[in-house]
N, CA, C and O atoms as CSV, one atom per row, in Angstrom:
chain,resi,resn,atom,element,x,y,z
A,1,UNK,N,N,-18.390,-3.154,16.764
A,1,UNK,CA,C,-17.205,-3.506,16.348
A,1,UNK,C,C,-16.806,-2.583,15.398
A,1,UNK,O,O,-17.462,-2.428,14.368
A,2,UNK,N,N,-15.558,-1.802,15.689
A,2,UNK,CA,C,-15.234,-0.706,14.807
A,2,UNK,C,C,-14.420,-1.144,13.421
A,2,UNK,O,O,-13.865,-2.242,13.379
A,3,UNK,N,N,-14.381,-0.354,12.443
A,3,UNK,CA,C,-13.948,-0.669,10.977
A,3,UNK,C,C,-12.355,-0.453,11.409
A,3,UNK,O,O,-11.916,0.327,12.255
A,4,UNK,N,N,-11.662,-1.340,10.605
A,4,UNK,CA,C,-10.257,-1.191,10.472
A,4,UNK,C,C,-9.798,-0.115,9.423
A,4,UNK,O,O,-10.564,0.116,8.488
A,5,UNK,N,N,-8.640,0.540,9.505
A,5,UNK,CA,C,-8.228,1.555,9.032
A,5,UNK,C,C,-7.821,0.793,7.718
A,5,UNK,O,O,-7.479,-0.387,7.637
A,6,UNK,N,N,-7.919,1.612,6.821
A,6,UNK,CA,C,-7.540,1.010,5.245
A,6,UNK,C,C,-7.392,1.841,4.487
A,6,UNK,O,O,-8.322,2.622,4.286
A,7,UNK,N,N,-5.942,1.998,3.665
A,7,UNK,CA,C,-6.125,3.315,2.919
A,7,UNK,C,C,-6.533,2.665,1.263
A,7,UNK,O,O,-6.070,3.288,0.307
A,8,UNK,N,N,-7.225,1.665,1.045
A,8,UNK,CA,C,-7.832,1.353,-0.138
A,8,UNK,C,C,-9.077,2.599,-0.632
A,8,UNK,O,O,-9.980,3.161,-0.012
A,9,UNK,N,N,-8.669,2.659,-1.814
A,9,UNK,CA,C,-9.463,3.613,-2.437
A,9,UNK,C,C,-10.141,3.130,-4.057
A,9,UNK,O,O,-10.567,3.687,-5.069
A,10,UNK,N,N,-9.923,1.765,-3.546
A,10,UNK,CA,C,-11.132,0.802,-4.631
A,10,UNK,C,C,-10.396,1.270,-5.774
A,10,UNK,O,O,-11.219,1.328,-6.688
A,11,UNK,N,N,-9.192,1.659,-6.223
A,11,UNK,CA,C,-8.562,1.519,-7.684
A,11,UNK,C,C,-7.496,0.146,-7.246
A,11,UNK,O,O,-6.362,0.401,-6.841
A,12,UNK,N,N,-7.893,-1.064,-7.349
A,12,UNK,CA,C,-7.209,-2.337,-7.084
A,12,UNK,C,C,-6.441,-2.730,-8.660
A,12,UNK,O,O,-6.985,-3.601,-9.340
A,13,UNK,N,N,-5.608,-2.283,-9.004
A,13,UNK,CA,C,-4.656,-2.743,-10.044
A,13,UNK,C,C,-2.718,-2.416,-9.430
A,13,UNK,O,O,-2.028,-1.446,-9.116
A,14,UNK,N,N,-2.591,-3.654,-9.529
A,14,UNK,CA,C,-1.047,-4.262,-9.569
A,14,UNK,C,C,-0.305,-3.834,-10.257
A,14,UNK,O,O,-0.451,-4.425,-11.327
A,15,UNK,N,N,0.833,-2.781,-10.369
A,15,UNK,CA,C,1.823,-2.422,-11.069
A,15,UNK,C,C,2.557,-3.479,-11.442
A,15,UNK,O,O,3.010,-4.185,-10.541
A,16,UNK,N,N,2.830,-3.813,-12.798
A,16,UNK,CA,C,3.525,-4.936,-12.791
A,16,UNK,C,C,5.251,-4.861,-12.708
A,16,UNK,O,O,6.026,-5.801,-12.530
A,17,UNK,N,N,5.537,-3.531,-12.885
A,17,UNK,CA,C,7.022,-3.108,-12.644
A,17,UNK,C,C,7.256,-3.113,-10.798
A,17,UNK,O,O,8.194,-3.748,-10.316
A,18,UNK,N,N,6.461,-2.474,-10.078
A,18,UNK,CA,C,6.836,-1.885,-8.761
A,18,UNK,C,C,6.300,-3.070,-7.826
A,18,UNK,O,O,6.921,-3.414,-6.820
A,19,UNK,N,N,4.837,-3.801,-8.321
A,19,UNK,CA,C,4.382,-4.865,-7.577
A,19,UNK,C,C,3.297,-4.129,-5.956
A,19,UNK,O,O,2.971,-4.572,-4.855
A,20,UNK,N,N,3.089,-2.800,-6.742
A,20,UNK,CA,C,2.458,-1.991,-5.843
A,20,UNK,C,C,0.709,-1.918,-6.240
A,20,UNK,O,O,0.335,-1.987,-7.411
A,21,UNK,N,N,-0.058,-1.799,-5.316
A,21,UNK,CA,C,-0.958,-1.416,-6.105
A,21,UNK,C,C,-1.248,-0.087,-6.391
A,21,UNK,O,O,-0.849,0.720,-5.551
A,22,UNK,N,N,-1.876,0.378,-7.420
A,22,UNK,CA,C,-1.654,1.674,-8.015
A,22,UNK,C,C,-2.442,2.471,-7.179
A,22,UNK,O,O,-2.104,3.649,-7.065
A,23,UNK,N,N,-3.410,2.075,-6.578
A,23,UNK,CA,C,-4.532,2.907,-5.756
A,23,UNK,C,C,-4.100,3.278,-4.592
A,23,UNK,O,O,-4.237,4.460,-4.280
A,24,UNK,N,N,-3.463,2.331,-3.659
A,24,UNK,CA,C,-3.027,2.520,-2.347
A,24,UNK,C,C,-1.604,2.375,-1.771
A,24,UNK,O,O,-1.236,2.603,-0.619
A,25,UNK,N,N,-0.830,1.913,-2.907
A,25,UNK,CA,C,0.797,1.508,-2.623
A,25,UNK,C,C,0.748,0.146,-1.954
A,25,UNK,O,O,1.663,-0.540,-2.411
A,26,UNK,N,N,0.252,-0.311,-1.324
A,26,UNK,CA,C,-0.070,-1.930,-0.631
A,26,UNK,C,C,0.883,-2.626,-1.746
A,26,UNK,O,O,1.035,-2.262,-2.912
A,27,UNK,N,N,1.422,-3.613,-1.146
A,27,UNK,CA,C,2.074,-5.021,-1.861
A,27,UNK,C,C,0.658,-5.625,-1.802
A,27,UNK,O,O,-0.341,-5.066,-1.350
A,28,UNK,N,N,0.735,-6.818,-2.316
A,28,UNK,CA,C,-0.218,-7.820,-2.552
A,28,UNK,C,C,-0.145,-8.702,-1.323
A,28,UNK,O,O,-1.123,-9.326,-0.912
A,29,UNK,N,N,1.001,-8.732,-0.776
A,29,UNK,CA,C,1.126,-9.879,0.722
A,29,UNK,C,C,0.523,-8.994,1.836
A,29,UNK,O,O,-0.020,-9.552,2.790
A,30,UNK,N,N,0.607,-7.212,1.749
A,30,UNK,CA,C,0.341,-6.826,2.794
A,30,UNK,C,C,-1.399,-6.565,2.424
A,30,UNK,O,O,-2.217,-6.486,3.341
A,31,UNK,N,N,-1.662,-6.489,1.473
A,31,UNK,CA,C,-3.151,-6.580,1.345
A,31,UNK,C,C,-3.546,-7.985,1.844
A,31,UNK,O,O,-4.376,-8.122,2.743
A,32,UNK,N,N,-3.060,-8.813,1.365
A,32,UNK,CA,C,-3.451,-10.374,1.784
A,32,UNK,C,C,-3.658,-10.374,3.249
A,32,UNK,O,O,-4.724,-10.684,3.781
A,33,UNK,N,N,-2.476,-9.975,3.939
A,33,UNK,CA,C,-2.820,-9.654,5.435
A,33,UNK,C,C,-3.325,-9.005,6.115
A,33,UNK,O,O,-3.226,-9.264,7.314
A,34,UNK,N,N,-3.995,-8.016,5.745
A,34,UNK,CA,C,-4.400,-6.699,6.356
A,34,UNK,C,C,-5.330,-6.604,7.412
A,34,UNK,O,O,-5.255,-5.816,8.354
A,35,UNK,N,N,-6.584,-7.797,7.127
A,35,UNK,CA,C,-7.193,-7.916,8.678
A,35,UNK,C,C,-6.751,-8.472,9.431
A,35,UNK,O,O,-7.105,-8.338,10.602
A,36,UNK,N,N,-5.719,-9.391,9.023
A,36,UNK,CA,C,-4.941,-10.144,10.400
A,36,UNK,C,C,-3.829,-9.039,11.387
A,36,UNK,O,O,-3.402,-9.314,12.508
A,37,UNK,N,N,-3.512,-7.657,10.535
A,37,UNK,CA,C,-2.452,-7.343,11.563
A,37,UNK,C,C,-3.174,-6.327,12.287
A,37,UNK,O,O,-4.275,-5.845,12.018
A,38,UNK,N,N,-2.289,-6.038,13.374
A,38,UNK,CA,C,-2.709,-4.860,14.177
A,38,UNK,C,C,-2.948,-3.892,13.769
A,38,UNK,O,O,-2.517,-3.680,12.636
A,39,UNK,N,N,-3.870,-2.624,14.551
A,39,UNK,CA,C,-3.952,-1.345,14.055
A,39,UNK,C,C,-2.606,-0.711,13.954
A,39,UNK,O,O,-2.446,0.148,13.086
A,40,UNK,N,N,-1.337,-1.129,14.967
A,40,UNK,CA,C,-0.301,-0.202,14.833
A,40,UNK,C,C,0.181,-1.007,13.621
A,40,UNK,O,O,0.672,-0.306,12.736
A,41,UNK,N,N,0.146,-2.448,13.365
A,41,UNK,CA,C,0.945,-2.584,11.982
A,41,UNK,C,C,0.474,-1.737,10.960
A,41,UNK,O,O,1.237,-1.005,10.330
A,42,UNK,N,N,-1.121,-1.812,10.695
A,42,UNK,CA,C,-1.790,-1.152,9.702
A,42,UNK,C,C,-1.149,0.587,9.708
A,42,UNK,O,O,-0.993,1.248,8.681
A,43,UNK,N,N,-0.826,1.113,11.231
A,43,UNK,CA,C,-1.071,2.669,10.496
A,43,UNK,C,C,0.697,2.737,10.590
A,43,UNK,O,O,1.209,3.855,10.536
A,44,UNK,N,N,1.377,1.810,10.696
A,44,UNK,CA,C,3.049,1.732,10.458
A,44,UNK,C,C,3.361,1.788,8.847
A,44,UNK,O,O,4.248,2.378,8.231
A,45,UNK,N,N,2.049,0.759,8.306
A,45,UNK,CA,C,2.385,0.410,6.663
A,45,UNK,C,C,2.240,1.772,6.011
A,45,UNK,O,O,2.956,2.251,5.132
A,46,UNK,N,N,0.918,2.442,6.749
A,46,UNK,CA,C,0.004,3.663,5.839
A,46,UNK,C,C,0.891,4.284,6.042
A,46,UNK,O,O,1.629,4.041,5.087
A,47,UNK,N,N,1.445,5.070,6.755
A,47,UNK,CA,C,2.876,5.837,6.887
A,47,UNK,C,C,3.779,6.240,5.902
A,47,UNK,O,O,4.229,7.342,5.589
A,48,UNK,N,N,4.022,4.601,5.293
A,48,UNK,CA,C,4.824,5.160,4.227
A,48,UNK,C,C,4.439,4.859,2.608
A,48,UNK,O,O,5.178,4.729,1.632
A,49,UNK,N,N,3.042,4.808,2.733
A,49,UNK,CA,C,2.444,4.599,1.417
A,49,UNK,C,C,2.807,5.821,0.492
A,49,UNK,O,O,3.346,5.614,-0.596
A,50,UNK,N,N,2.448,7.373,1.016
A,50,UNK,CA,C,2.690,8.083,0.359
A,50,UNK,C,C,4.123,8.085,-0.204
A,50,UNK,O,O,4.017,8.565,-1.333
A,51,UNK,N,N,4.997,7.879,-0.042
A,51,UNK,CA,C,6.428,7.456,-0.329
A,51,UNK,C,C,6.749,6.486,-1.770
A,51,UNK,O,O,7.533,6.592,-2.713
A,52,UNK,N,N,5.659,5.478,-1.360
A,52,UNK,CA,C,6.038,4.342,-2.327
A,52,UNK,C,C,5.462,5.045,-3.643
A,52,UNK,O,O,6.044,4.990,-4.726
A,53,UNK,N,N,4.179,5.753,-3.413
A,53,UNK,CA,C,3.415,6.125,-4.926
A,53,UNK,C,C,4.138,7.507,-5.474
A,53,UNK,O,O,4.137,7.709,-6.688
A,54,UNK,N,N,4.577,8.183,-4.836
A,54,UNK,CA,C,5.504,9.479,-5.211
A,54,UNK,C,C,6.023,9.292,-6.085
A,54,UNK,O,O,5.876,10.012,-7.073
A,55,UNK,N,N,6.875,8.197,-6.063
A,55,UNK,CA,C,7.793,7.957,-7.573
A,55,UNK,C,C,6.859,7.707,-8.939
A,55,UNK,O,O,6.945,8.302,-10.013
A,56,UNK,N,N,5.965,6.668,-8.567
A,56,UNK,CA,C,5.229,6.278,-9.617
A,56,UNK,C,C,4.182,7.414,-10.072
A,56,UNK,O,O,3.567,7.215,-11.120
A,57,UNK,N,N,4.004,8.299,-9.526
A,57,UNK,CA,C,3.080,9.323,-9.971
A,57,UNK,C,C,3.719,10.596,-10.470
A,57,UNK,O,O,3.213,11.573,-11.022
A,58,UNK,N,N,4.910,10.339,-10.146
A,58,UNK,CA,C,5.794,11.331,-10.727
A,58,UNK,C,C,6.695,11.062,-11.993
A,58,UNK,O,O,7.585,11.729,-12.521
A,59,UNK,N,N,6.116,9.797,-12.293
A,59,UNK,CA,C,6.721,9.239,-13.363
A,59,UNK,C,C,8.705,8.164,-13.841
A,59,UNK,O,O,9.445,7.707,-14.711
A,60,UNK,N,N,8.388,8.483,-11.928
A,60,UNK,CA,C,9.919,7.625,-11.912
A,60,UNK,C,C,9.543,6.218,-11.669
A,60,UNK,O,O,8.432,5.692,-11.737
A,61,UNK,N,N,11.023,5.571,-11.286
A,61,UNK,CA,C,10.919,4.369,-10.950
A,61,UNK,C,C,10.620,4.163,-9.453
A,61,UNK,O,O,11.375,4.687,-8.634
A,62,UNK,N,N,9.608,3.460,-9.063
A,62,UNK,CA,C,9.559,3.203,-7.598
A,62,UNK,C,C,10.554,2.946,-6.549
A,62,UNK,O,O,11.508,2.607,-7.250
A,63,UNK,N,N,10.884,2.896,-5.583
A,63,UNK,CA,C,11.855,2.502,-4.621
A,63,UNK,C,C,11.104,1.288,-4.388
A,63,UNK,O,O,9.924,1.411,-4.716
A,64,UNK,N,N,11.441,0.072,-3.889
A,64,UNK,CA,C,11.078,-1.006,-3.131
A,64,UNK,C,C,11.343,-1.083,-1.737
A,64,UNK,O,O,12.438,-0.622,-1.413
A,65,UNK,N,N,10.700,-1.498,-0.908
A,65,UNK,CA,C,10.973,-1.565,0.416
A,65,UNK,C,C,11.664,-2.756,0.539
A,65,UNK,O,O,11.481,-3.632,-0.307
A,66,UNK,N,N,12.537,-2.950,1.588
A,66,UNK,CA,C,13.223,-4.218,2.026
A,66,UNK,C,C,12.442,-5.181,2.385
A,66,UNK,O,O,12.916,-6.254,2.757
């Protein structure tokens, strides 16, 4: 059995304003569903995480995805 892809970096703190994990950029819903998602779904989410976290790291208000 192979390990599933994960962006987790063990900094599990949810930002109250953006509702995103400050470590990986996922939402609580994404984190909760992660093990049930397909590899394609996980990779699609992982492709968006850098853009989600960039505004937070630059001190700007983060963009919320629909």
